[in-house]
C-alpha positions, 0 to 999 in steps of 0.5 A: 526634556520636552513633551515630544520626547516624553510622548515618544517614550510613552508610546514605545512603552505602551508596546514594549512592556516593562522595559523602560530603561532599555527604551530610554537607552535606545532613545538616548543612543539615537539622540546622541547620533549613534547606531544601535545594535539590539541583541537577544534571542528570537521573540523578545521584541527586538524588531518591534522596538526597532519599528517603534523607534522608527515610527515615533521619530518620524523618519523615512526608513527601510527594513533590510532582512539580512540573509546568508545570500544577501549581496552588497548590491542588495544594500547599496544599489547598483548601476543598470544599463538602459537600452533606450538611452544607451547608458547606465543608470544608478538605482539606489538601494535601501541604504538611502533612507534616514533610518535603516532597520538591519534585521538579523544582521549577523545572518548575512555573510561578512561580505554583506555586513561590510557594505555598512562600514562606510555608511555608518562611519561617514554617512556616505557610500562609494559605488561604481567609482562615485561617492554618494551622500546618505540622507541626514539624519542617518541611523542604523538600528540592527538586530541580531541573534546570539552567536551560539544560534544556528546560521549566524556569522559573528560581526567583525570588531570593526563593525561592532565598534561602529555601534554606539550601544548594544542592548539586550531586552530579556524576558518580560517580568511576570506582570508585563508578560501578563499584560502582553498575553492579555492585550492587543496584538503588537502589530496593530499597536505599531500601526497606530503609532504617531510620529512625535518629531520631524527630522528638523526637530530631531536635529534640534534635539541632537544639538541640545544633547551635544550642548549638555555640559561635561565638566573637566572633573567628569572628563577626568573620570571618563579618561580614567575609565578609558585608561583602565580599559587599556591597562587592564590585563583582563582585556584583549585591547582597550576602548578605542577613541571612538568608544570613549567619544560614544561614552561621552555622548551617550552620557550627555543624552542620558542626562538630557533625558533626565532633564538636566543640562549637565552630565554627572558620573552617574550618567556615565555609569548608566550607559557604560554597559551598553557602550562597552560590553560589545567592545571589550573582549577577554584576554587569553586565559581570562574566563569572562563569565557573563557579559557584565564582567567588563563593566564590573571591572570598569566600575571599580574606577574611583570617581576623581 
């Protein structure tokens, strides 16, 4: 791991206090070229973390505030008729940025949410009968409130599966909260954040992440986890091939952040909660309990 990534982690930890593990997982997700979903109650720093990531990565970004009346055209753009030229001209929406902050994504209707599906999977959007490529790199960082809150729509499984990781921040510990209460305003600190990477440098970091070695033995362990998710009667369905690839790439990114050029079983275990907790649902008649129930089952898979 080079000094740029170390600086990025340090800057974000100066704003998001006491959450080093979550910060590293979020950065690992983006280095692995994945999209990130941050879910928690209001006021714990979801949007602040997303803003901080956008700033330190030095990417062109747009914030989209998702509301119940948001339309797909508000995200993608639309063709407008120009009287002077007598022709239609396409006005691109905020989706045409390198990093999109989809704030409170589950406050929008399923119709508006679906506008992100093609963009997140293929890096392009189809509008007015034409396919338009999105900038590279392209990331979606979405925040959402718990489903039991007022005025939210559940994300469909197809949308959830496109997020490589889902993270929760939780309340800060007492020491971190004391520093937060006594310290400088977070908005002022955000304004002072400096980019540590250019898009070209970020692409090089991502290339190095994909070059992290994954041994045959580790692939055996990964396949055993995937197989356990599909064969266990506690789950409605198992991990998809996309979910298996997400596990592999996230483990490579975590190993890279640890300064290694090879991944090991512990890397898979660290990223497992963030990668699988939003993909696995309890089967009928199964009481899931807390969100870690699926992780506990999969961690029982022996290492080959």
